[in-house]
N, C-alpha and C positions, 0 to 999 in steps of 0.2 A: 504494499501500501503506498501510495507518493501522500508525503501531508505536507501545507503549504509552509513559507518559509514564517507566517503568523503563526502556526500551530508547531513550530518545532520551536520557536518562543518562548511561548506559554511555558510549555515541560521545560525547559532548558530554566525557567524562570522559579517555577516549580519547585524543581529538583534543587536548585541554589536557594531557595528561601526555605527550604527542609533544611540544608543543611547549616544554612546559617542559627536555623533556630538553637540547632546541638551549639554551637561552638558559643552562642552569645548566654545558654544557661548551664554551661561548663561548669563554671566557677563557684557557681551557688549549687551546683547538684555533689560536686565532689567535698562535699563537706565532710559526711559518713558514711556510712551503711542505710540510714532512714533517707535521708538527703537523696543518694543515688539510687536509691529500689523501692523507695515509699512517697517519695519528695517531704519530706520531713512531714506526713501527717498534716499538712498546712491547707490544703485544696480544697475545694469547697465540694458538696457534696453531687450540683449539677454538671459541674465537668467532667468530675471523676466517670461521671452517670454517661455523658456523651462519650469518653476517651472509653468505654470500655462498651457503647454502643460503634463504635467504630471500629473495634477490636472485631466485632461479633463480622462486621459489612462487609466480609472477606471477596474477594474476588472472583475465588476458587467454590464458595459454598455460592455465590449470586449464577456461575455457570450451572451450578449442579441444581441450584430450583428453576433456573428457566427451563431447562429440559424436561425434570417431572411435572410443571407446572403443564408445558407442552405436551407431556404424552398421555397425563392423567386426569386434566383440567382441575378444576376447584375442588375436588377429593383431595390433590396434590396440600392443600393446605393441613392435613393433617399429618404431614410426612415430616416437617423438621420438629414432631412430637419424639423423633427416634433421634435426637442429640442429647436431652429433651430442652427445647424454648424453652418451657415453664418451668425451667430450674428457677430462673430470675421469678418466678413467683413465691417458690418457696424461699428461696432468699429474702425478700422482699418484706415476708409476713412474721419469718421468726429467724432463721436460719443469719442470714448479715449478722443479724448485732449480734448471735450468740459468738459467732466468729469473732466480729470485733471485740467483744470485753477482754479478748484473753492479752490483747497487746504485742500481739505476736510480728514477727518479720515475715515471717514466710510458712508455710502448711505444715515442712516438717519441724520447724521451731513451736510453732502451738501443740504439734505433737506431744512434746514435752509437758505442755499443762494438762494435758488428761493423762497421762501415762508416768510422768516423772522420770526420773534416770535409772542408773541401773542398768544390770545388763536389757532387761526388756526392754527398758526406755528404748535405750540407743537401738537395736533390733526395729523397732517402731519408726524411728527416726531413720535407720537406711533405708528402710523397704518405701515409706514415702519419698523420699530421695532420689530413688531409686527409679520408683512408676510419673515422678513430677520429669522425669530425664527424657524415657522414652518415652511420654505423652509431649516435651517439647517440639524432639525431634520430630516424630510421626506428625505434630503438627507442621512444622518444617517444611517439610519432604508434601506434605498435603500441598501448601503453596505455591512448593516448586514448584510444582506439576501445572497449577490452573496460572500462572503467570506466564509460564513460557509460550504456553499454547496462546495466551491471549496476545502478547507483544510478537510472536512469529504471523499471525494475521494482521498487527495493526503497525506495530513499527517500519521504517522503509528501508533499515538496513540488512543484506542477507546474512543474518546468521541464525546459528543452530536456535529451539527453543529453549534448548540448558544452558546454552550460552549468557541469552537472555536474561533468566533467570537469575543465573549468578551476577550478572549487571547489577539487577536491579536490587538485590538480596543485598548488595555489596555497598550501594549507595545507602541503604535503608538504613543497616549496619552502623553505617560512619556519625549518624546524627547520634542515635540507640547510645553507641560506645560514651560518643563527649557527653551527653548530656543526661542520661540514665532515665529513670522514669519521668522527671519533671518536661524535658523534650520531648518523651512520645507521648504526655497526656496533652501539652502544646500544641504540637504538630499534629495529635490526635484532631483537636478542636478544631484545627485550619482545615487540615483534612473532611473532616464531617459536612464542615459548608458545602463545599467545592463538592463533595458526593452530593451531599443533597439538593443542591442545585441542579450538578448532572442529572441526576432523579427525574427534577420535573419538566425538564426539557424535554426528553424524552415521550416524557408519559405525555406529555403538549402533544410533542409529534402524534403518538398514535392515537391519540384519540380526536388530532384533526384529520387523521390520514384513512383509518379505519371504523364506519360504524359498525353497530349492530351485527345490522344483513350480513355481513364482509364477514365476521367471523363465526357465523349459526353455518354460514356455507362449506367453510373447509375445518368442521368441528362435529365429529362424530354425536349423536341424538345421545343427551347427559353430561354433555364436555362441564355444562354450568354447573349442573346440580353437587348440592353437599352431602345428599345422601347417596348410603353404599351400601348392597346387601354381604352374601359371603363373599362374592367376588365383584371385579372391577367390569361393568358388562360393555365397554368401550370398543366399537369395531372400529377400527381405521384403515380396514381391506378397501374402501373403495374410493378411500382421500389420499393414503398414504402408508403404500403397504406394508412397508418396511418397519413400521411403526412396532407393527402386535409383534413382529418378530425380537424387537429389543423388546418389551415388554414382557413379550412369555420367559425370554431367559433371564429375566431380574427375580422371578417364582414371586413375585410382590400380587399381582394385578388376580391371576387365580385362586387363591387363597386369603383374600386381604382383608374380611371381617378377623380372619384368625390373625393374621398378622398387625391388624388392628389393636386387640387386644394384649397379646403378646408386645406392641411398642408403649401403648398407654404405663401396664402394669411394670415395664422396664423404667420407662419414666417418670414415675410417681417412684418407686426407688433409688434410682438414682437422684432425686432431685431431696428425695430427704438423704440422700448420703451428704450432701454438702455442696459447694464449691470445690470442685476439684482444684488441684495445685498448681494451678495455671496467673493470665493475665487476668483470672476473677477475682479470683483469692486474694491478688494483690491487692489491686482497689478497692474491694473490702480493709482488706488491713489497713491500707491507707487511707480510711477516710477518718474524719475529727474525732466523731463518736460514735457509737452504737446504733441511735436515733439517723444520723446523715450514712452511715453504712445499707441502712433498709431503708432509706428516700434516694440512693444510688440505684441498689438492684431494681427500686421500683419504675425508676426514669427510662431505661434503657428499653423497655417495648415499645415504649412512645418513642425514642427516638429511632426506634428503626424502621417507623413508618414509610418514612422518605422511602426506604431499599426496596418497599414490597408494592410503592410506586414504580421503581426501575423494571423491577423483575417481571410486574405488567406489562409495561409497557415494551419492553424487548419480546415477550412471548407474546405480546398483539399482532406486532410487526410481523414475528418469524412465523406465525400462524399462516396469514395471507400473503403474502410475499416469496419469502424463503421457500415454503413450503415445494412449490410448483421444482425449484430448483432441486431441492433433496429427491424427488420424485424421479430426476433422470437420474441420479445416482447409485439407485438399484438400492442394494443394502446393503453397500458400505456407505453409510454415512456416520457423520461423528455427530451426534448432539450436543455434545459439549460446546461443539461450537458455532450455536444460535446464535447466543451474545454477542461476538463478534462480527459475524457477517452482517448481521441488520445493522449495527453503527457503521461498518463501514460500505452500508448502502444507502444509510438515509441520512448522515448527519453532513450539514454542509461546510465548506470550506469556512476555516474560523472558528466555529465551535470546535469544530474535533478534537484541537488542542485542549480545550477548556473539561473535554466530555472526558479523554483519555485523562486527564492530570488528575480527576475526578474517580473515575475506575480504578488506574495505578493507586489511588490513594487508599482504595477500599482493601488493597495487597498489600501498602506499606505500612496503613495501620494496623493490620492484623498478626503483620510478621511481627514489628518495634515489638507489640504489647508482647508475644511470645518470646522472645528471645531475650526481652529485660527479665522477664518473672522466670524463665531459664535461669539464667545465669548469677539471680539471684541466688539461687539452691546449690550451686557448684562453689561460692563463694563464705555465703553465712552457713552453710548446713555442713560442708566440706573440708573447705580451704580454710577458715577463720577456728572450726570447731578442732579441728584436729591436726593441724600442722601449724596454724599460725596464730594460736587461742591469744597473743601479747600484743598482736601485729597494732602501729595504730592506725588511724583512717588513712591515711593518703595510702598506704602500702595495701588496705586494701580495696581504696578505690581502683588504683594502680590495677588489680589484679583483677578487679571487677572486668576491668575491659580488654584483658586476656582473657576470662570465662565468657565473655559475649562473642570473641570471634571461634573460640569452641565450638559455645554451642549453633551457630551458624555450619559451622564445617560436616559437625552432626547430623544439622537438616540437610544439607546437600548433599552429601551422601547418601541417604537414607532415599532421597529424590529420585533420583540417579535410578533408583533399583524398584521405582512405582512404576506401571503402564497404562495407571488412570484414575481421574477425579474421584470416581462412583467405587472404584478399588479402596482405596485407602480412608472414604466416609466412613465405607460402609465395617469395614476393620474397626477405625475407634470410635464409632460410636456402638456399635454389638459386641463386638469379642474386649477391646479393652476396659469401656468404662465396667463390661461385667466385671473384672478382675478387682476390680476396684471397690464394687458396689457396698459387699457384704460385711465388710469387716468396718466402713466409715457411715453406715447403720450402724451398727452394730456400739460403736464410739460414743455418739449423741445418746441413745435411747437405753440403757443397759449399762449397770454401775458395776457390774462385776466382770464385766470385759476388759481384760488387759496387755500389755501388751504383746507379751506372747501369742496369743491370739488375735494379734491385729496383724505383729509379722508373718504370722504362717499362712493367717486367711488371705492377705495380700498375694506372699509366691504363691500358694497353690493358685490363686485368679491367674495371677500374671502367664502365669503357665501354660493354665487352662484357655487364659484367652487367644497364646498362639498355635495349640493343638485341636479343640473343640471344632474352630470354625473351619479346620483342614480335613477332622474327619467327619463331622456329621453327613458332608454332601455325601461322604463314601457309604456311609449307612441308610443316608434318608435324601435320594437326589432333591426333590421338591424343595427342602431345607438346606438350598446352596447360599441364599441370604444371611450373611453372619449374625443379622436380629435373633432369628429363632436360636442361636446356640449362647444367647443370653443368660436363658434361667438355666440351661447345664455350668454352665459357669459360675453364674452366682449359687449353684446349690454346691458345688463342690468348693467354693472358699466358705459358703459358712461353716460345711462338716467342720475343715481347718479351722476356721474360728473360734468354733466352740469345745473341740477337741484340744488347742491349744491352751485355750483360757483355764479348760476345766481342771487338766492336768498338770497347772500348776497356780501359784498364790494367786490372789488378787493384789492390787494396786493397794499403796497402801495409806491408811488413814488419811493422813495429814494433806495428800496431792489431789484424794478423792474430795474434801473437806474445800479445799481453794478451788479446785474448780467448780465444783458445786456450788460456793460462794459468789463466784464472778460470773458464770457463765447462766444460774440457774434454769436447766433444761429440765422438760418434762420428761416424762418416760419413768422406768422399771430404775428409780433412784432412792427408795423407801427405808432399806438403810443408810444410806447417805444422809439422807434429810433431818433420820432419829440423831443422827450424832452433831451435824450440825445445829440442828433444835438444843443441844443440851449445852451448845456454847454459847448461844445466841437466840432465847423464846423467840424472839419476834421474827424470826426468818420465816415467812411462810413458802408452801406449796404451792408449785407454777401447776396450776389447773387449767392453763389455755389449753392444752391439747386440741381440746373438739372446735372450739371456736378457733383456733387457728386453722387447722385440717378442712372448717368449712369453708374459710376465708384464701386459702387455698386452690378451692373447688372452683368458686367465684370469680377466684381472679384470672383460672385457665381461660373461664368465658371472657372474660375481659378482654384478656392478650388477642385473644382468636378473633375477635369484631378489630383488632388492628390490624390484622392480615387481612379481614372478607374485606372490608371496606374500603383501603386502596383498590383491589382489585377489583370489586365491583364498579367503581367509579368509573377505571381505566375501561372495562368492558361495557360503558353504559347500562349496566343492571339497576334498574330502579328499584324494583322488590328485594334484589338481594341485599343494596344498600340502606332502604330502609329502613330493614329487619333487622341488619348490623347494629344497626345503629341506635336502635330501641334500646336489643341487649347491653349495649355499649351503657347507655345512659342509664340502665336501669342496674347493672353493674359496679358502678360509677360511685352510683347515692348510698349502695351497700356495702361496699368498700371504706367508703367515705364515714360511717357512722360505726363499723365496725374493726377496723382495722386503723386509719390511718389518725382517729380523735383517740383513742387510746394509745396508741405509739406515741405519740405525745407524753401522756401519760403518765404510761410505764418507763420511758426514759428521764422522762424529767424527776420523778421520785426517786430512780433508781442509780442514775446517771455515776454519780461519785463512787460508788460501791464498785460498777462496773468498769468503771477507767480506770482501778487503782491496777498496777504494775503486777503481774502472777512471778513470785517468787520460787522457781523451779525447788523442790527439793528435793535431799539425798536422800530420795528411798531406796525400797528393795535393794539385799544385798546382792551382791554378785555369785551368789549360789543359790538361789532360789530356779 
């Protein structure tokens, strides 16, 4: 693709500006590790929320969602639950404030507040660092695939997709290394504005060029409907025959009802496990206090509305104008390229540079956040803890630069071995997070769970995440999507959690009491509550489980309308838009009374106790 001089100038100005931000904040970010990895815990919740949303608005995921919306129609709005995107609702309702009350710097450091020190504490901390590094490198590999394909179509130089990916990752890494999280959040904000502008432009182009009748002529009956049965009965045969073959290979449509049940149950379990040790948890820990951590998670879903406008616009233009081109290709269609093909065809000269900068922003925001979060584990939980515990701030920040580069290299190597975006997406959400779920649910809700149980549960889960998605399709060919492997991975991990816990001693009383006082979780904490009440009779049991879970259910419905409304507007579906608006208003009123008003009261009464730093106790002896 040839870009005009103006387009190239826009892109160059954008890249120089992002690097300039990194240089500008380098001095402020290099004061200490809190400044470098958490921005000094001084940033407002709305800025952290926009940054978090920008990191989730990645170009690779956008390309994937354009494909599934193209193929499955409006039923595709449920498929993001496979991640699940509604984990932000659980975080906003109660988990973000639980996490933030620890005052930790990383997810691994948080583990110490739950399991203490000693051998079991070290094992549990070590396994979460391993998971974090696997997760981070997998996500960078995922980005490597998407950005390479995108740049190969759009940028004018005759370079391979892998070369483009390395160049873009190198540019992004430069400002991440220099400015740490502060530069990441500030550039995320600028990138969000650019992405939102790009989305609105694409949406307007789609609405002006396509009317409702044109969409109906190029989609099968039922494409607009949200309802479904055991299978998705969409017949593409007379419109785009190759689509039926692609859908059949994925194994989702023929058993969509079963897939939906597994996906929802998986999503609830993963959400109740809390934020994974990545950029999401990093922003929770960077919030000023627990209340702002909850508000930060709540605003993420709102900030992602422009993304669905972009996805709807790209899909609409692709269905009407690109489908005839795909029909000529027979079965050799790469549906992941719908997004770049549409933009290449419909954007006028001059706007291409702005829109390319916006779309590249979505990649850079996700990649920069992931890279910065991964480096925090190498520095804080490996180098500082085991190699240089007495290192000064200057030394630690310098090593942070090296750690960022190491994370980059590991991610690029991972990306070289991947063949498609769908492949890595399915493994991350179906396999990797299956290994994470059981241990991280139990850590919140069961007092008896200890560091040994956590270690063995996570270890068995990681091994199962590698093995089960490979073995299951051999035994049952219809279950080749890694999501179906999730229940088996969780079961194996859960058994290991219980065995590892019951065969070893509980966490010592002081660690459990400190954790309970600070976090105040609900669940099976009766024995610990009794111990705490002996010391302080004013401590009341947390009885909010029912209300919190009800708020989560209502919140999921609220979040779903933030997907359907922009899509229905772009598709000019008045009935769907009005119904979605009614649900949005009703759920907002409910959550205002049941969540937001109570959140202010809860955190106002207890903020002092919850913000107190946790002092890790020298617990369990090394012989237990």
